[in-house]
N, C-alpha and C positions, 0 to 999 in steps of 0.2 A: 356600559352595561353592567349593572350588578351581577356578581357571580351567583350561580344557582346554589352554590354551596352555603354562602351566606345568607340568601335567602331562606334557605331551610333551617338554618340555624336562629335566623331572626325570627322564626315563626314562634320560638319559645320565648321572644322577648315583646314588650309591649311599646309600640312606637307612639311617641307623644306628639310628634310634630312633624312636617315635611323636612327631608333633609338633602343634602347633596350627597353624592357618592362618596366623597371623601369623608362627610360626615357619617354618613352610614357605616362606611367600614369602621371609623374611629369608634362608633357606639356599640358596634359587635365586639371589637377587639377589647374594648373595656370591660364590657359584660363578661366575656369568656376568661378575662383575667381575673375578674372577681370571683366568678364561679365556673371553673373549667367542667364541672360537670353538665353544662349545659351541652356540650358538645358529643357527650356520651347519650344523653337524653335524645339528642337530635337523631344521632343514628340509629339508637332503638326504634323510635317513631317512625323514622323514614330511610330503612336502610338501602331500598331500590333506588330511590333519589339520590341518596348520598353517594353510593356507588356509580350511579350513572353521572353524576356531577364531577366525580374524581376522574372517571374515566375521559371524560370530556375536556377537563383541565389539562389531564395528562397529554391527550392528544394535542391540544392546542399548544403546551409547552413545546413538546416534539416537533412540530411544525415551525415554531417560532426559532427554536435551536438550530433546525436543518436550515432555515433561511438565512440566519446568522452565519453558519458555516460555510453555506455557498458564497455571500458576500466576500467573507473573508477568504475563500478559495480564487475567487474572481481576483481579489486585489492582490493576492499573492502571485498569481499567474501574470496579472498585468505587470507586476515588477519585475519579474524574471524575463519577460520580452524584452525589457529595455535594459535590464542587468542580468544578462545570462549566467548560470552557475557555471564553474570551470572545472571539469573532470581530467583527471591526469591519464595522458595517452603515453604509454611507456615506450621507450625506443624498441623494445622486443615484444611488443605488445601483441597477440594474435588478433587479426582483422579479418572478417568475414564482410568480403565485398572490396570494392575498389579502395587503396589506401587513401586516394584523395578525394573521396566522394564528398559531394557538397552537404549530404545529411549524415549526422554522426548519431547512432543510437547506443548509449550505453546501458547496460542492465546490472544492478546489483541483486544477486539471486540465489537461492538457496535450492537444493536438488531436491530437496525432500518435500520441499512448500507445494501444497496442491494449487495454490493460485500462481505458483511459477509456471506449473505445467500450462496453465492458461496463457501465461505470458509468452510462453513459449511457442504456442499457436499464434499469437498476435504478432510475434517477430517474423515468424516464418511468412505470414501474410503481409506484412510490411517490405519483407525482403523481394517477395515476387513483385509487389504493386511499385515499388521504386527501383527496380533492378537495374544494377548499373550506376545508381544514384546515390546509394545508401551504403554504409559501411557499420557494422555492427561489433560492438566489443562487448564480452562477457566478464564481469567481475563476481566476487563472492560476497556473500552476507550470509553465512550460515548461522541458523538461529539455535539456541542452546537445548530448546526442547525438541530438536529434532535429530535423534542419535545418528543417524547416517549421514547428515548434511556435511560437517566437517570433513570426514573421512572421503566422502565422495568429491568434495572441491580439491582434495589433495590428491585423488587419482587423475581427477581432470589436468591439474598441474603438472603431475609426474608424466601423463601421457604428452602433454604439451612440450616437453622439454624433447621428446623423441620427435615428434611431428604435429604441427598445429592442425593439419586436416583430419588427423586422427583423433585429436583432441575435440574438434567440433563434431565428428563423429560418434565419439564416447557422449558426450552433450546430448545429441539428438536421441540417442540411444536410451539414456536414462530416462529424459523426460517422458518418451513412448512408453516406456515399461516402469514408471515410476513406482507403482505399488510392489515391484518384486523387489524394491530397495530393503523391504523387511529382511531379506535374506542376506545382508551385510557383505562383508567383503566376499563370501562365496559368489553372489551374485555381481559385485564390482569386478572380480577376476575375470568371470565369464564374460562379462560384456566387455571388459579390456582386451580380451583374447579375440573375440570375434571381430572386433575391428581392426586386429593385426599388431597391436601393441606388444612391446618385448615385456613381458612378464617378470622376468629376472632383474632386469634393468629398473623397472617401475617400482618393484618390492625395496630396491636398494634406495632411489628417490622420494619416495613417498612420505618418509619422515625426516625429509632434510629440513635444515634450519631455513634455507633459502625459500623453500615452498611455505613454510609456515609464517615466513615474514610477507611474504606476497599476499597470502589472504589475510592478515593481520592489516596490512597497509590497505585493502580493498574494505577492510571493515572500517577503519579510521575514515577514509575517505566518505563511505557512505553516512557515517555519522556526521561529519562537516557539512555536507550537504542536505542534513536534515531528513535523510532517509534512514527510518529505523525498522521499518517492516518491508516484507519481500512479496512480490517483486516491486523494484525500484528502478525506475528509468530517468535517463536525462537525454532528451533528444535536442541537439543544436543548443543546450543550455538551458531548455525549459523541463523541469521535473514534472515528472509522472507517478505519483505514489499510489501503485495500486494495480491489480490486473484488469486494466481498462481495456476495452475492445479497440480494435485497429481504427475504428473510425476517428477515435478520442484524437488519436496521433495524426491521422491525416489532418482533422481540423487544426492542430497545432502547426503542422507543416503549410497549411494552406495560410493562415494568419501569420506566419513569418514571411511568405512569399508578399503578402499585401502590403506589409511594412517595409517591405525592399531589405529585408535581411536574410533573404535565402534565395538563390536562383537555382531551378533545375530544369 
């Protein structure tokens, strides 16, 4: 079917014979190349039609790109079912849930990212749905344009050195009160104190090279897995890039079971 835009422009031309669509396009292209003012004339004479045609073309292009991306995503997902991504679980990793749980959910996150607050809710849902069968590992991917993200990650790690349960409590409180992060260190100190952390020790540990390295290692690992934005998840080797609802993860778990790659 010939483009509406081409027909409008062709209205300024005289057709000498019947043509195929390819011949028609070639004729229009040649005419425009010889006299570019044809486009301006067509727009002046038919502004509404031109605008409508452009909007339709844009919509069609967006739909085509969306379908192409969906196909690419399906292909990439299929590949990870057969060749799962590998995440590093350190010997001293803080794990929420049974350490030998069959489902492993790893998150690369940014305390200041609003989408990560959605991810926090999703993780809570999954931990409830698969209680006793899922373990959760929180890793860091602080983004440079979030001024409180890195310091928040450092606070989490400094508290984790004291008590991993308190670290997870700090994690929860930050996401529940994310808007208060604008208060910076004052808010972080108050939150750390509220969950029972030793502030004097925290202040000594928060800028330690070991904590900086741990966060840097998480950032590098995320990059190696193709996770550039937040939140990014890996569930039993299958990546989920973005704040998808719990049902999306449930679908992956179901598919893993169907393929015989997971028993719960």
